[in-house]
MARDRENKOL-239664 format. One record per residue (C-alpha): residue in one letter; x negated, y negated, z. Coordinates in pm, whole numbers, padded with zeros to 5 digits, always signed. Example, Ala and Ser with C-alpha at 12.3 -4.5 7.8 and 13.67 -1.06 7.14 Angstrom:
<nodes>
A-01230+00450+00780 S-01367+00106+00714 
</nodes>
This chain:
<nodes>
X-00466+02122+02203 X-00707+01848+02306 X-00651+01674+02642 X-00480+01756+02964 X-00116+01692+03123 X-00086+01496+03425 X+00075+01748+03661 X+00193+01474+03894 X+00422+01298+03628 X+00677+01535+03499 X+00774+01294+03214 X+00629+01349+02849 X+00687+01156+02513 X+00595+01345+02226 X+00560+01175+01880 X+00625+01384+01578 X+00896+01672+01557 X+00719+01882+01294 X+00642+02235+01407 X+00379+02127+01663 X+00605+01856+01816 X+00915+02112+01857 X+00688+02373+02009 X+00544+02109+02259 X+00879+02005+02336 X+01015+02338+02399 X+00720+02438+02620 X+00733+02122+02823 X+01117+02131+02862 X+01090+02493+03004 X+00815+02390+03259 X+01054+02132+03398 X+00922+01802+03227 X+01160+01529+03117 X+01083+01524+02747 X+01157+01257+02492 X+01084+01356+02129 X+01044+01113+01862 X+01072+01182+01481 X+01014+00940+01206 X+01229+01131+00929 X+01595+01248+00948 X+01510+01614+00979 X+01252+01806+01202 X+01029+02115+01124 X+00773+01928+00903 X+00639+02179+00603 X+00838+02468+00747 X+01132+02511+00566 X+01363+02787+00416 X+01577+02728+00108 X+01858+02938+00019 X+01913+03030-00335 X+02123+03223-00572 X+01892+03513-00574 X+01715+03507-00202 X+01528+03286+00016 X+01233+03069-00057 X+00974+02953+00185 X+00827+02603+00174 X+00509+02685+00357 X+00436+02965+00596 X+00604+03321+00493 X+00498+03546+00802 X+00316+03568+01130 X+00145+03811+01363 X+00360+03951+01629 X+00148+03924+01932 X+00350+03979+02266 X+00365+03600+02318 X+00526+03545+01964 X+00759+03827+02006 X+00868+03700+02344 X+00889+03360+02208 X+01115+03440+01917 X+01319+03673+02144 X+01382+03373+02373 X+01490+03166+02061 X+01702+03414+01940 X+01520+03456+01613 X+01564+03808+01471 X+01200+03944+01343 X+01175+04176+01034 X+00891+04403+01045 X+00667+04450+00735 X+00778+04777+00522 X+00586+05089+00616 X+00489+05157+00258 X+00409+04791+00154 X+00102+04719+00410 X-00148+04718+00120 X-00346+04399+00048 X-00522+04359-00291 X-00820+04144-00419 X-00831+04064-00793 X-01166+04193-00960 X-01213+04193-01334 X-00834+04128-01381 X-00739+04445-01176 X-00584+04449-00835 X-00811+04636-00588 X-00785+04720-00240 X-01164+04714-00177 X-01311+04503-00455 X-01681+04574-00398 X-01871+04840-00599 X-02076+05111-00411 X-02416+04939-00408 X-02279+04608-00336 X-02103+04765-00027 X-02422+04925+00082 X-02615+04570+00061 X-02333+04416+00270 X-02379+04673+00533 X-02763+04633+00501 X-02714+04261+00559 X-02498+04311+00852 X-02712+04564+01023 X-03065+04413+00995 X-03051+04045+00886 X-03104+03863+01187 X-02950+03505+01264 X-03173+03200+01251 X-03171+02892+01463 X-02991+02646+01289 X-03037+02262+01363 X-02714+02160+01173 X-02365+02318+01212 X-02335+02647+00999 X-02082+02647+00690 X-01916+02983+00604 X-02122+03021+00274 X-02437+03005+00445 X-02339+03241+00705 X-02194+03471+00445 X-02490+03505+00224 X-02710+03570+00534 X-02493+03850+00702 X-02296+04002+00411 X-02481+03912+00075 X-02362+03762-00240 X-02113+04017-00360 X-01919+04037-00026 X-01922+03644-00019 X-01764+03607-00357 X-01519+03912-00348 X-01432+03921+00040 X-01497+03605+00208 X-01402+03347-00066 X-01055+03483-00146 X-00989+03539+00211 X-01068+03163+00318 X-00894+03047-00015 X-00593+03223+00069 X-00566+03087+00425 X-00713+02736+00395 X-00740+02670+00026 X-01093+02590+00031 X-01441+02749-00050 X-01659+02894+00212 X-01905+02593+00187 X-01629+02376+00315 X-01551+02554+00618 X-01749+02545+00971 X-01806+02873+01141 X-01784+02714+01474 X-01453+02535+01385 X-01271+02821+01154 X-01422+03146+01281 X-01595+03105+01618 X-01585+03456+01691 X-01806+03517+01373 X-02101+03326+01549 X-02427+03528+01577 X-02703+03426+01820 X-03051+03339+01691 X-03224+03669+01663 X-02919+03882+01667 X-02762+04089+01367 X-02374+04069+01273 X-02320+04444+01292 X-02504+04430+01651 X-02280+04121+01776 X-01969+04304+01673 X-02060+04626+01836 X-02129+04453+02155 X-01826+04279+02153 X-01624+04586+02087 X-01792+04762+02375 X-01726+04460+02600 X-01346+04452+02501 X-01313+04851+02561 X-01481+04801+02914 X-01216+04518+03006 X-00935+04737+02893 X-01079+05008+03114 X-01109+04784+03408 X-00759+04641+03371 X-00615+04992+03394 X-00492+05006+03038 X-00689+05311+02935 X-00755+05421+02570 X-00382+05479+02489 X-00297+05123+02613 X-00579+04940+02439 X-00477+05123+02121 X-00112+05008+02169 X-00199+04651+02248 X-00444+04649+01934 X-00153+04781+01696 X+00094+04515+01856 X-00168+04222+01798 X-00196+04307+01432 X+00185+04373+01336 X+00288+04137+01075 X+00627+03999+01074 X+00864+03747+00941 X+01189+03594+01073 X+01479+03795+00909 X+01659+03460+00811 X+01327+03301+00708 X+01083+03067+00868 X+01335+02800+00870 X+01529+02977+01128 X+01222+02909+01376 X+01246+02548+01344 X+01625+02551+01325 X+01672+02722+01660 X+01422+02501+01830 X+01605+02207+01700 X+01926+02336+01810 X+01793+02416+02175 X+01611+02086+02200 X+01944+01898+02088 X+02124+02083+02366 X+01853+02023+02632 X+01724+01669+02563 X+02045+01504+02421 X+01980+01139+02348 X+01611+01194+02412 X+01559+01369+02091 X+01559+01074+01868 X+01508+01106+01475 X+01466+00820+01223 X+01251+00650+01484 X+00912+00504+01342 X+00661+00484+01609 X+00374+00203+01530 X+00226+00194+01872 X+00137+00431+02165 X+00448+00483+02404 X+00406+00367+02741 X+00460+00698+02913 X+00290+00916+03196 X+00214+01203+02924 X+00180+01115+02571 X+00130+01392+02324 X+00080+01299+01947 X+00201+01584+01764 X+00152+01431+01413 X-00116+01498+01138 X-00473+01359+01221 X-00431+01077+00973 X-00103+00950+01154 X-00268+00999+01489 X-00553+00778+01378 X-00308+00490+01286 X-00169+00503+01653 X-00503+00524+01807 X-00663+00218+01611 X-00654-00022+01881 X-00666+00186+02189 X-00947+00445+02051 X-01111+00300+01737 X-01406+00542+01720 X-01163+00837+01756 X-00936+00680+01512 X-01208+00647+01232 X-01298+01019+01297 X-00949+01144+01265 X-00892+00943+00960 X-01165+01145+00801 X-01003+01481+00854 X-00961+01609+00509 X-00646+01788+00388 X-00603+02057+00122 X-00361+02027-00146 X-00135+02322-00214 X+00140+02394-00456 X+00371+02680-00348 X+00590+02854-00618 X+00857+03109-00528 X+00962+03302-00841 X+01259+03524-00849 X+01253+03793-01119 X+01409+04102-01282 X+01322+04415-01172 X+01358+04556-01521 X+01080+04338-01632 X+00809+04518-01410 X+00568+04713-01618 X+00390+04875-01320 X+00499+04952-00953 X+00406+04674-00722 X+00407+04752-00340 X+00194+04564-00096 X+00164+04213+00078 X+00007+04041-00192 X-00316+03966-00398 X-00609+03717-00322 X-00784+03587-00625 X-01168+03511-00604 X-01306+03179-00755 X-01521+03404-01028 X-01168+03519-01172 X-01106+03177-01294 X-00740+03193-01249 X-00493+02919-01192 X-00354+03065-00875 X-00529+03105-00519 X-00314+03426-00465 X+00013+03590-00502 X+00252+03699-00222 X+00474+03998-00299 X+00769+03874-00059 X+01037+04123-00149 X+00797+04397-00142 X+00682+04318+00214 X+00990+04240+00377 X+01351+04291+00349 X+01591+04019+00323 X+01381+03801+00084 X+01615+03876-00206 X+02014+03942-00188 X+02017+04238-00471 X+01689+04433-00396 X+01827+04692-00666 X+01783+04403-00948 X+01551+04142-00827 X+01210+04068-00662 X+01041+03739-00535 X+00695+03650-00529 X+00498+03327-00418 X+00241+03196-00606 X-00007+02943-00445 X-00203+02693-00661 X-00437+02399-00601 X-00673+02387-00316 X-00985+02208-00314 X-01125+02381-00631 X-00809+02280-00842 X-00639+01981-00674 X-00485+01878-00987 X-00192+02118-00962 X-00018+01883-00704 X+00010+01625-00973 X+00104+01878-01260 X+00441+01860-01403 X+00737+02118-01322 X+00695+02262-01697 X+00301+02288-01645 X+00338+02477-01320 X+00606+02691-01466 X+00381+02807-01765 X+00094+02882-01530 X+00321+03081-01312 X+00454+03269-01602 X+00106+03344-01704 X-00004+03468-01383 X+00289+03693-01328 X+00222+03860-01676 X-00152+03884-01666 X-00207+03989-01304 X+00120+04161-01251 X+00249+04279-01560 X+00579+04108-01506 X+00727+04019-01855 X+01022+03769-01938 X+01114+03442-01800 X+01163+03423-01414 X+01522+03403-01314 X+01439+03074-01096 X+01140+02904-00977 X+01127+02687-00635 X+00835+02456-00635 X+00680+02280-00329 X+00398+02035-00366 X+00224+01953-00064 X-00072+01682-00123 X-00190+01729+00243 X-00088+02065+00344 X-00366+02243+00565 X-00635+02065+00771 X-01004+02135+00645 X-01181+02316+00944 X-01517+02175+00824 X-01859+02147+01025 X-01751+01810+01127 X-01423+01894+01301 X-01584+02023+01644 X-01754+01673+01662 X-01406+01505+01624 X-01277+01748+01912 X-01553+01617+02122 X-01500+01269+02058 X-01134+01314+02141 X-01204+01491+02477 X-01435+01230+02564 X-01245+00917+02479 X-00869+00896+02466 X-00791+01263+02562 X-01030+01227+02875 X-00760+01077+03077 X-00492+01308+03188 X-00166+01266+03002 X-00324+01182+02661 X-00298+01492+02436 X-00329+01566+02065 X-00154+01871+01942 X-00137+02011+01585 X-00280+02259+01335 X-00597+02055+01330 X-00679+02069+01724 X-00810+02429+01701 X-00520+02633+01586 X-00428+02645+01207 X-00177+02954+01224 X+00180+02926+01338 X+00099+03203+01561 X-00193+03040+01726 X+00008+02731+01798 X+00296+02929+01945 X+00057+03104+02193 X-00114+02788+02284 X+00200+02589+02377 X+00356+02890+02561 X+00030+02902+02771 X+00085+02554+02918 
</nodes>
């Protein structure tokens, strides 16, 4: 979130009822604000949607989230049932040489990565640092290609050179003259000391760490989160929840929260904050194609258990990665004895052409990836294709400068707020935690 609320004025107008706007309206209503929520489209929820098919559910965007205490409490209050990841399906794979590997580095490469982390000291950089430069310095080439690259392609759909460390992974910052390993050890010791001072003790710290890392999915699909938010806000706000309303000027309200994508916020701020408007217009978004494939289990040629596989760029595949939906969570297919579902992610900045590809071209690529990567033969029972030309904001080296411009201009006055997946928290979990902390 960029900006602050005016605590003396208990009214708020929110523009945009995607997941950011729904979360903002829910949080502010609970704090006693009189909230007005405006949405241009006939439906709320934005990219987060769940489609119910003949064979199971298909997610349009996010598939799961981390169950931190705040997320668990939020979902419990909404009435959203959470499904735990299957105990025997926690494995995560990375493709190397056409094979799925839990750890893709060879022994010598792992040793070089450790040597880089332990002995390479950070330089002083005049310019903001991107993740590729950081990775080569602190992990080495092999770890950059087969650990960092597939990870950021899977989350952001970009290459490491397109991500700024300060924007996307500030916890990875290493002070000049320090090593990565030394920095991580110092942070771990400090957390341990803080847990001890808080009276948690060793067992408490372990329990908290385990809870923070639990992966869950709404039992009825991610769309249940937006549906429950929408229903509660309809009851609470009544006529102040208005759909089909196109906002072309900034609302005249004590607290104005823009919960739109950066490019839409830029249009609203053209007159009142022209410099910020220009910077927001420059925020790049990554194109993604998400395809849910339902297949016959009888067509498997190997056992597939795990969360999914990420694909490094050197593998030269059509996809960024594949999620093993029904392997990871129950309820993704209706007949688990016969059917399974996978989500194939394509596009990203390396292959933006997939957004404009035909259904037939996408289907052919999906069939090839399922067969060649996972050994699944035959035709899929059904494909659900979602194209998102502007799916995920790019957390580039320029983004912190945009945040600073916002804080020093339009957002400097209380009651002027920007909130979305480009304002510091790209994940649903992060946005939930931020909104619930207001």
